[in-house]
N, CA, C and O atoms as a GROMACS GRO file, in nm:
protein
  456
    1MET      N    1   6.040   5.156  -1.561
    1MET     CA    2   5.915   5.092  -1.592
    1MET      C    3   5.852   5.042  -1.465
    1MET      O    4   5.923   4.997  -1.376
    2LYS      N    5   5.725   5.049  -1.455
    2LYS     CA    6   5.655   4.988  -1.344
    2LYS      C    7   5.636   4.840  -1.372
    2LYS      O    8   5.632   4.799  -1.488
    3LEU      N    9   5.624   4.759  -1.268
    3LEU     CA   10   5.605   4.618  -1.282
    3LEU      C   11   5.485   4.585  -1.367
    3LEU      O   12   5.489   4.495  -1.451
    4LYS      N   13   5.376   4.659  -1.345
    4LYS     CA   14   5.252   4.632  -1.422
    4LYS      C   15   5.278   4.652  -1.573
    4LYS      O   16   5.222   4.579  -1.654
    5ASP      N   17   5.363   4.752  -1.611
    5ASP     CA   18   5.396   4.772  -1.753
    5ASP      C   19   5.486   4.663  -1.804
    5ASP      O   20   5.475   4.623  -1.920
    6ILE      N   21   5.572   4.615  -1.724
    6ILE     CA   22   5.663   4.502  -1.766
    6ILE      C   23   5.576   4.382  -1.798
    6ILE      O   24   5.594   4.321  -1.904
    7ILE      N   25   5.484   4.347  -1.711
    7ILE     CA   26   5.399   4.229  -1.727
    7ILE      C   27   5.316   4.247  -1.852
    7ILE      O   28   5.299   4.152  -1.929
    8ALA      N   29   5.264   4.365  -1.876
    8ALA     CA   30   5.184   4.387  -1.996
    8ALA      C   31   5.267   4.376  -2.122
    8ALA      O   32   5.222   4.322  -2.223
    9CYS      N   33   5.390   4.426  -2.116
    9CYS     CA   34   5.482   4.424  -2.236
    9CYS      C   35   5.517   4.286  -2.282
    9CYS      O   36   5.542   4.266  -2.401
   10VAL      N   37   5.519   4.190  -2.193
   10VAL     CA   38   5.555   4.052  -2.225
   10VAL      C   39   5.435   3.959  -2.223
   10VAL      O   40   5.450   3.837  -2.219
   11ASP      N   41   5.316   4.016  -2.225
   11ASP     CA   42   5.190   3.938  -2.216
   11ASP      C   43   5.201   3.837  -2.099
   11ASP      O   44   5.170   3.719  -2.113
   12GLY      N   45   5.246   3.887  -1.987
   12GLY     CA   46   5.270   3.808  -1.868
   12GLY      C   47   5.154   3.794  -1.774
   12GLY      O   48   5.048   3.854  -1.794
   13HIS      N   49   5.173   3.715  -1.673
   13HIS     CA   50   5.071   3.692  -1.570
   13HIS      C   51   5.138   3.705  -1.435
   13HIS      O   52   5.243   3.645  -1.411
   14LEU      N   53   5.076   3.781  -1.347
   14LEU     CA   54   5.126   3.794  -1.210
   14LEU      C   55   5.076   3.678  -1.127
   14LEU      O   56   4.956   3.650  -1.125
   15ILE      N   57   5.165   3.611  -1.060
   15ILE     CA   58   5.128   3.499  -0.969
   15ILE      C   59   5.110   3.547  -0.828
   15ILE      O   60   5.012   3.513  -0.762
   16CYS      N   61   5.203   3.626  -0.781
   16CYS     CA   62   5.196   3.683  -0.643
   16CYS      C   63   5.276   3.811  -0.638
   16CYS      O   64   5.366   3.833  -0.720
   17GLY      N   65   5.243   3.896  -0.544
   17GLY     CA   66   5.317   4.020  -0.524
   17GLY      C   67   5.244   4.137  -0.581
   17GLY      O   68   5.306   4.228  -0.637
   18GLU      N   69   5.112   4.138  -0.569
   18GLU     CA   70   5.031   4.251  -0.617
   18GLU      C   71   5.080   4.388  -0.562
   18GLU      O   72   5.067   4.490  -0.629
   19SER      N   73   5.134   4.387  -0.444
   19SER     CA   74   5.183   4.514  -0.388
   19SER      C   75   5.300   4.573  -0.465
   19SER      O   76   5.333   4.690  -0.445
   20HIS      N   77   5.362   4.495  -0.552
   20HIS     CA   78   5.474   4.543  -0.631
   20HIS      C   79   5.438   4.599  -0.767
   20HIS      O   80   5.527   4.645  -0.839
   21LEU      N   81   5.309   4.597  -0.804
   21LEU     CA   82   5.270   4.638  -0.937
   21LEU      C   83   5.310   4.778  -0.972
   21LEU      O   84   5.333   4.808  -1.089
   22GLU      N   85   5.318   4.866  -0.871
   22GLU     CA   86   5.358   5.004  -0.895
   22GLU      C   87   5.508   5.029  -0.874
   22GLU      O   88   5.554   5.142  -0.888
   23ASP      N   89   5.583   4.922  -0.840
   23ASP     CA   90   5.726   4.935  -0.826
   23ASP      C   91   5.791   4.990  -0.950
   23ASP      O   92   5.759   4.947  -1.061
   24GLU      N   93   5.882   5.085  -0.934
   24GLU     CA   94   5.961   5.136  -1.044
   24GLU      C   95   6.084   5.049  -1.061
   24GLU      O   96   6.167   5.041  -0.971
   25ILE      N   97   6.095   4.986  -1.174
   25ILE     CA   98   6.209   4.894  -1.199
   25ILE      C   99   6.293   4.957  -1.310
   25ILE      O  100   6.243   4.984  -1.419
   26THR      N  101   6.420   4.981  -1.281
   26THR     CA  102   6.503   5.054  -1.373
   26THR      C  103   6.591   4.971  -1.460
   26THR      O  104   6.632   5.012  -1.568
   27ARG      N  105   6.623   4.848  -1.410
   27ARG     CA  106   6.714   4.762  -1.487
   27ARG      C  107   6.666   4.616  -1.483
   27ARG      O  108   6.593   4.573  -1.393
   28GLY      N  109   6.709   4.544  -1.582
   28GLY     CA  110   6.677   4.400  -1.590
   28GLY      C  111   6.806   4.318  -1.601
   28GLY      O  112   6.907   4.365  -1.653
   29PHE      N  113   6.799   4.200  -1.553
   29PHE     CA  114   6.910   4.105  -1.564
   29PHE      C  115   6.850   3.966  -1.597
   29PHE      O  116   6.766   3.913  -1.523
   30ALA      N  117   6.895   3.912  -1.708
   30ALA     CA  118   6.845   3.783  -1.759
   30ALA      C  119   6.950   3.676  -1.741
   30ALA      O  120   7.061   3.688  -1.792
   31SER      N  121   6.912   3.572  -1.668
   31SER     CA  122   7.011   3.461  -1.647
   31SER      C  123   6.939   3.344  -1.583
   31SER      O  124   6.848   3.361  -1.502
   32ASP      N  125   6.985   3.223  -1.622
   32ASP     CA  126   6.945   3.102  -1.557
   32ASP      C  127   7.057   3.056  -1.457
   32ASP      O  128   7.038   2.960  -1.382
   33LEU      N  129   7.168   3.124  -1.458
   33LEU     CA  130   7.276   3.092  -1.367
   33LEU      C  131   7.268   3.180  -1.243
   33LEU      O  132   7.302   3.298  -1.248
   34MET      N  133   7.226   3.124  -1.136
   34MET     CA  134   7.209   3.206  -1.015
   34MET      C  135   7.342   3.257  -0.960
   34MET      O  136   7.344   3.357  -0.888
   35SER      N  137   7.453   3.190  -0.992
   35SER     CA  138   7.582   3.242  -0.950
   35SER      C  139   7.614   3.377  -1.018
   35SER      O  140   7.682   3.461  -0.960
   36ASP      N  141   7.564   3.395  -1.141
   36ASP     CA  142   7.580   3.523  -1.207
   36ASP      C  143   7.493   3.629  -1.141
   36ASP      O  144   7.534   3.745  -1.129
   37VAL      N  145   7.375   3.591  -1.099
   37VAL     CA  146   7.287   3.686  -1.036
   37VAL      C  147   7.346   3.739  -0.905
   37VAL      O  148   7.328   3.855  -0.870
   38LEU      N  149   7.415   3.656  -0.837
   38LEU     CA  150   7.474   3.693  -0.708
   38LEU      C  151   7.582   3.801  -0.720
   38LEU      O  152   7.619   3.863  -0.621
   39THR      N  153   7.632   3.824  -0.844
   39THR     CA  154   7.733   3.932  -0.866
   39THR      C  155   7.670   4.066  -0.887
   39THR      O  156   7.745   4.164  -0.893
   40ILE      N  157   7.541   4.079  -0.899
   40ILE     CA  158   7.473   4.202  -0.930
   40ILE      C  159   7.464   4.286  -0.802
   40ILE      O  160   7.423   4.238  -0.697
   41LEU      N  161   7.501   4.411  -0.813
   41LEU     CA  162   7.495   4.503  -0.698
   41LEU      C  163   7.403   4.619  -0.718
   41LEU      O  164   7.411   4.718  -0.646
   42GLU      N  165   7.313   4.611  -0.817
   42GLU     CA  166   7.219   4.717  -0.849
   42GLU      C  167   7.092   4.705  -0.767
   42GLU      O  168   7.061   4.598  -0.715
   43ASP      N  169   7.020   4.815  -0.756
   43ASP     CA  170   6.891   4.819  -0.690
   43ASP      C  171   6.780   4.827  -0.800
   43ASP      O  172   6.807   4.861  -0.916
   44ASP      N  173   6.660   4.794  -0.761
   44ASP     CA  174   6.540   4.812  -0.845
   44ASP      C  175   6.557   4.735  -0.977
   44ASP      O  176   6.535   4.792  -1.084
   45ILE      N  177   6.596   4.610  -0.971
   45ILE     CA  178   6.610   4.531  -1.092
   45ILE      C  179   6.503   4.419  -1.103
   45ILE      O  180   6.443   4.376  -1.005
   46LEU      N  181   6.485   4.376  -1.224
   46LEU     CA  182   6.398   4.263  -1.253
   46LEU      C  183   6.487   4.144  -1.290
   46LEU      O  184   6.572   4.155  -1.379
   47LEU      N  185   6.467   4.034  -1.223
   47LEU     CA  186   6.536   3.910  -1.261
   47LEU      C  187   6.450   3.833  -1.360
   47LEU      O  188   6.338   3.793  -1.329
   48ILE      N  189   6.504   3.813  -1.479
   48ILE     CA  190   6.434   3.740  -1.584
   48ILE      C  191   6.502   3.605  -1.596
   48ILE      O  192   6.621   3.600  -1.627
   49THR      N  193   6.430   3.495  -1.574
   49THR     CA  194   6.493   3.366  -1.565
   49THR      C  195   6.396   3.254  -1.605
   49THR      O  196   6.274   3.270  -1.598
   50GLY      N  197   6.452   3.141  -1.648
   50GLY     CA  198   6.376   3.022  -1.670
   50GLY      C  199   6.388   2.925  -1.559
   50GLY      O  200   6.331   2.816  -1.566
   51LEU      N  201   6.460   2.960  -1.457
   51LEU     CA  202   6.481   2.870  -1.339
   51LEU      C  203   6.360   2.884  -1.248
   51LEU      O  204   6.346   2.983  -1.176
   52SER      N  205   6.276   2.786  -1.251
   52SER     CA  206   6.154   2.800  -1.169
   52SER      C  207   6.162   2.701  -1.050
   52SER      O  208   6.090   2.601  -1.044
   53ASN      N  209   6.248   2.732  -0.961
   53ASN     CA  210   6.256   2.656  -0.835
   53ASN      C  211   6.295   2.750  -0.714
   53ASN      O  212   6.313   2.871  -0.731
   54ASN      N  213   6.307   2.692  -0.599
   54ASN     CA  214   6.334   2.771  -0.481
   54ASN      C  215   6.470   2.840  -0.484
   54ASN      O  216   6.490   2.939  -0.414
   55GLN      N  217   6.563   2.789  -0.564
   55GLN     CA  218   6.697   2.851  -0.575
   55GLN      C  219   6.684   2.992  -0.628
   55GLN      O  220   6.758   3.080  -0.586
   56ALA      N  221   6.589   3.015  -0.721
   56ALA     CA  222   6.571   3.148  -0.782
   56ALA      C  223   6.520   3.243  -0.671
   56ALA      O  224   6.566   3.357  -0.664
   57ILE      N  225   6.433   3.202  -0.590
   57ILE     CA  226   6.379   3.286  -0.482
   57ILE      C  227   6.492   3.315  -0.380
   57ILE      O  228   6.511   3.430  -0.340
   58ARG      N  229   6.564   3.214  -0.339
   58ARG     CA  230   6.672   3.233  -0.242
   58ARG      C  231   6.778   3.329  -0.296
   58ARG      O  232   6.826   3.417  -0.225
   59THR      N  233   6.814   3.310  -0.420
   59THR     CA  234   6.911   3.401  -0.485
   59THR      C  235   6.858   3.547  -0.491
   59THR      O  236   6.932   3.642  -0.463
   60ALA      N  237   6.733   3.562  -0.527
   60ALA     CA  238   6.672   3.695  -0.530
   60ALA      C  239   6.676   3.757  -0.391
   60ALA      O  240   6.705   3.876  -0.377
   61GLU      N  241   6.646   3.680  -0.290
   61GLU     CA  242   6.652   3.729  -0.151
   61GLU      C  243   6.790   3.777  -0.116
   61GLU      O  244   6.805   3.886  -0.061
   62MET      N  245   6.892   3.699  -0.147
   62MET     CA  246   7.029   3.737  -0.113
   62MET      C  247   7.075   3.858  -0.189
   62MET      O  248   7.161   3.932  -0.141
   63SER      N  249   7.018   3.881  -0.308
   63SER     CA  250   7.061   3.990  -0.395
   63SER      C  251   6.966   4.113  -0.385
   63SER      O  252   6.975   4.208  -0.463
   64ASP      N  253   6.875   4.107  -0.287
   64ASP     CA  254   6.775   4.215  -0.265
   64ASP      C  255   6.697   4.244  -0.392
   64ASP      O  256   6.670   4.359  -0.425
   65ILE      N  257   6.660   4.138  -0.465
   65ILE     CA  258   6.578   4.150  -0.582
   65ILE      C  259   6.432   4.123  -0.542
   65ILE      O  260   6.402   4.021  -0.479
   66LYS      N  261   6.347   4.210  -0.577
   66LYS     CA  262   6.203   4.201  -0.529
   66LYS      C  263   6.107   4.154  -0.640
   66LYS      O  264   5.988   4.132  -0.615
   67ASN      N  265   6.159   4.140  -0.765
   67ASN     CA  266   6.069   4.110  -0.875
   67ASN      C  267   6.132   4.005  -0.968
   67ASN      O  268   6.242   4.026  -1.018
   68ILE      N  269   6.064   3.895  -0.989
   68ILE     CA  270   6.112   3.787  -1.077
   68ILE      C  271   6.012   3.764  -1.188
   68ILE      O  272   5.892   3.756  -1.165
   69LEU      N  273   6.063   3.755  -1.309
   69LEU     CA  274   5.982   3.716  -1.426
   69LEU      C  275   6.033   3.579  -1.479
   69LEU      O  276   6.148   3.566  -1.520
   70LEU      N  277   5.947   3.480  -1.476
   70LEU     CA  278   5.983   3.348  -1.531
   70LEU      C  279   5.945   3.345  -1.679
   70LEU      O  280   5.840   3.394  -1.719
   71VAL      N  281   6.033   3.287  -1.758
   71VAL     CA  282   6.010   3.278  -1.904
   71VAL      C  283   5.985   3.135  -1.946
   71VAL      O  284   5.991   3.042  -1.866
   72ARG      N  285   5.956   3.120  -2.076
   72ARG     CA  286   5.929   2.988  -2.135
   72ARG      C  287   5.812   2.920  -2.075
   72ARG      O  288   5.808   2.797  -2.066
   73ASN      N  289   5.712   3.000  -2.032
   73ASN     CA  290   5.588   2.946  -1.972
   73ASN      C  291   5.612   2.863  -1.848
   73ASN      O  292   5.531   2.776  -1.815
   74LYS      N  293   5.722   2.886  -1.778
   74LYS     CA  294   5.751   2.816  -1.655
   74LYS      C  295   5.659   2.871  -1.545
   74LYS      O  296   5.648   2.992  -1.525
   75LYS      N  297   5.597   2.781  -1.476
   75LYS     CA  298   5.511   2.824  -1.367
   75LYS      C  299   5.569   2.773  -1.236
   75LYS      O  300   5.616   2.659  -1.230
   76PRO      N  301   5.567   2.852  -1.134
   76PRO     CA  302   5.630   2.815  -1.004
   76PRO      C  303   5.543   2.714  -0.930
   76PRO      O  304   5.421   2.709  -0.946
   77SER      N  305   5.611   2.633  -0.848
   77SER     CA  306   5.539   2.538  -0.763
   77SER      C  307   5.475   2.620  -0.646
   77SER      O  308   5.508   2.736  -0.622
   78GLN      N  309   5.387   2.555  -0.579
   78GLN     CA  310   5.320   2.623  -0.465
   78GLN      C  311   5.424   2.656  -0.358
   78GLN      O  312   5.414   2.760  -0.293
   79ASN      N  313   5.524   2.568  -0.338
   79ASN     CA  314   5.633   2.595  -0.242
   79ASN      C  315   5.703   2.722  -0.283
   79ASN      O  316   5.731   2.805  -0.197
   80MET      N  317   5.733   2.741  -0.408
   80MET     CA  318   5.802   2.859  -0.456
   80MET      C  319   5.717   2.983  -0.433
   80MET      O  320   5.767   3.087  -0.391
   81ILE      N  321   5.587   2.971  -0.461
   81ILE     CA  322   5.496   3.085  -0.442
   81ILE      C  323   5.491   3.121  -0.298
   81ILE      O  324   5.496   3.239  -0.263
   82ASP      N  325   5.480   3.021  -0.210
   82ASP     CA  326   5.475   3.051  -0.063
   82ASP      C  327   5.600   3.120  -0.017
   82ASP      O  328   5.593   3.213   0.064
   83MET      N  329   5.714   3.077  -0.067
   83MET     CA  330   5.844   3.136  -0.025
   83MET      C  331   5.848   3.280  -0.073
   83MET      O  332   5.887   3.369   0.002
   84ALA      N  333   5.808   3.304  -0.200
   84ALA     CA  334   5.808   3.440  -0.256
   84ALA      C  335   5.716   3.530  -0.175
   84ALA      O  336   5.753   3.644  -0.146
   85GLN      N  337   5.600   3.482  -0.137
   85GLN     CA  338   5.503   3.564  -0.061
   85GLN      C  339   5.566   3.596   0.079
   85GLN      O  340   5.556   3.709   0.127
   86GLU      N  341   5.628   3.498   0.143
   86GLU     CA  342   5.686   3.517   0.271
   86GLU      C  343   5.796   3.621   0.268
   86GLU      O  344   5.813   3.697   0.363
   87LEU      N  345   5.874   3.624   0.155
   87LEU     CA  346   5.984   3.718   0.142
   87LEU      C  347   5.947   3.846   0.069
   87LEU      O  348   6.034   3.929   0.041
   88ASN      N  349   5.821   3.863   0.038
   88ASN     CA  350   5.772   3.984  -0.031
   88ASN      C  351   5.838   4.003  -0.170
   88ASN      O  352   5.883   4.112  -0.206
   89ILE      N  353   5.842   3.894  -0.245
   89ILE     CA  354   5.900   3.899  -0.383
   89ILE      C  355   5.787   3.870  -0.480
   89ILE      O  356   5.710   3.776  -0.461
   90SER      N  357   5.777   3.949  -0.584
   90SER     CA  358   5.671   3.924  -0.683
   90SER      C  359   5.719   3.822  -0.784
   90SER      O  360   5.836   3.819  -0.822
   91LEU      N  361   5.624   3.736  -0.826
   91LEU     CA  362   5.650   3.631  -0.924
   91LEU      C  363   5.553   3.648  -1.041
   91LEU      O  364   5.432   3.653  -1.020
   92SER      N  365   5.603   3.657  -1.160
   92SER     CA  366   5.520   3.657  -1.276
   92SER      C  367   5.584   3.568  -1.381
   92SER      O  368   5.700   3.529  -1.371
   93TYR      N  369   5.503   3.535  -1.484
   93TYR     CA  370   5.557   3.448  -1.591
   93TYR      C  371   5.504   3.493  -1.725
   93TYR      O  372   5.402   3.561  -1.737
   94THR      N  373   5.579   3.451  -1.827
   94THR     CA  374   5.541   3.477  -1.968
   94THR      C  375   5.572   3.355  -2.049
   94THR      O  376   5.659   3.276  -2.012
   95SER      N  377   5.503   3.337  -2.157
   95SER     CA  378   5.532   3.225  -2.247
   95SER      C  379   5.651   3.255  -2.339
   95SER      O  380   5.700   3.166  -2.408
   96TYR      N  381   5.696   3.378  -2.341
   96TYR     CA  382   5.807   3.419  -2.426
   96TYR      C  383   5.938   3.357  -2.381
   96TYR      O  384   5.952   3.319  -2.265
   97SER      N  385   6.035   3.347  -2.473
   97SER     CA  386   6.165   3.298  -2.440
   97SER      C  387   6.243   3.407  -2.363
   97SER      O  388   6.202   3.523  -2.361
   98LEU      N  389   6.353   3.368  -2.302
   98LEU     CA  390   6.439   3.466  -2.230
   98LEU      C  391   6.484   3.576  -2.325
   98LEU      O  392   6.484   3.694  -2.289
   99PHE      N  393   6.522   3.538  -2.446
   99PHE     CA  394   6.568   3.637  -2.545
   99PHE      C  395   6.457   3.734  -2.583
   99PHE      O  396   6.477   3.856  -2.580
  100LYS      N  397   6.339   3.679  -2.619
  100LYS     CA  398   6.230   3.764  -2.663
  100LYS      C  399   6.184   3.859  -2.552
  100LYS      O  400   6.168   3.979  -2.576
  101ALA      N  401   6.164   3.808  -2.433
  101ALA     CA  402   6.119   3.889  -2.317
  101ALA      C  403   6.220   4.001  -2.293
  101ALA      O  404   6.182   4.117  -2.274
  102SER      N  405   6.349   3.964  -2.293
  102SER     CA  406   6.451   4.066  -2.267
  102SER      C  407   6.454   4.170  -2.377
  102SER      O  408   6.469   4.288  -2.348
  103ALA      N  409   6.441   4.131  -2.501
  103ALA     CA  410   6.444   4.225  -2.611
  103ALA      C  411   6.325   4.320  -2.609
  103ALA      O  412   6.340   4.440  -2.632
  104LEU      N  413   6.209   4.266  -2.581
  104LEU     CA  414   6.090   4.354  -2.569
  104LEU      C  415   6.105   4.456  -2.459
  104LEU      O  416   6.075   4.574  -2.479
  105LEU      N  417   6.152   4.413  -2.344
  105LEU     CA  418   6.168   4.502  -2.233
  105LEU      C  419   6.277   4.607  -2.259
  105LEU      O  420   6.262   4.722  -2.220
  106PHE      N  421   6.383   4.566  -2.323
  106PHE     CA  422   6.490   4.662  -2.359
  106PHE      C  423   6.434   4.766  -2.456
  106PHE      O  424   6.462   4.886  -2.442
  107ASN      N  425   6.356   4.720  -2.554
  107ASN     CA  426   6.300   4.814  -2.650
  107ASN      C  427   6.200   4.913  -2.589
  107ASN      O  428   6.176   5.022  -2.642
  108GLU      N  429   6.142   4.873  -2.473
  108GLU     CA  430   6.052   4.964  -2.399
  108GLU      C  431   6.121   5.053  -2.301
  108GLU      O  432   6.058   5.135  -2.234
  109GLY      N  433   6.257   5.036  -2.290
  109GLY     CA  434   6.333   5.128  -2.206
  109GLY      C  435   6.394   5.072  -2.080
  109GLY      O  436   6.461   5.144  -2.005
  110LEU      N  437   6.372   4.940  -2.053
  110LEU     CA  438   6.432   4.880  -1.937
  110LEU      C  439   6.583   4.868  -1.967
  110LEU      O  440   6.622   4.812  -2.070
  111LYS      N  441   6.664   4.919  -1.880
  111LYS     CA  442   6.810   4.924  -1.904
  111LYS      C  443   6.874   4.797  -1.852
  111LYS      O  444   6.826   4.737  -1.756
  112PRO      N  445   6.985   4.754  -1.916
  112PRO     CA  446   7.060   4.640  -1.869
  112PRO      C  447   7.142   4.679  -1.746
  112PRO      O  448   7.167   4.797  -1.721
  113VAL      N  449   7.182   4.578  -1.670
  113VAL     CA  450   7.265   4.598  -1.554
  113VAL      C  451   7.405   4.644  -1.605
  113VAL      O  452   7.465   4.736  -1.549
  114TYR      N  453   7.454   4.578  -1.709
  114TYR     CA  454   7.580   4.619  -1.773
  114TYR      C  455   7.581   4.572  -1.914
  114TYR      O  456   7.678   4.596  -1.986
   0.00000   0.00000   0.00000
């Protein structure tokens, strides 16, 4: 799925990372535990999380994740946005829960990491 299709699927909003809208994302990983995210060795994944702080950005950077979807209507701080822009990571958000966003994306063909 392309990032733009993911955002549309979850009635989301892109905050930053317009250059990623055409990115092909093959897998999704949903977690609020960044230690779990650090175990992922896949490419082209979407991180779906409710953790809206700099730790999510730093974890994504260490895991080579370029796209983050925040759930539960969490909106990033300006500091988080600035860091994401500096690291070329897209940030978007949806009002849906982690469960609902993940289910919708799975039903549209986004594969799980495992």
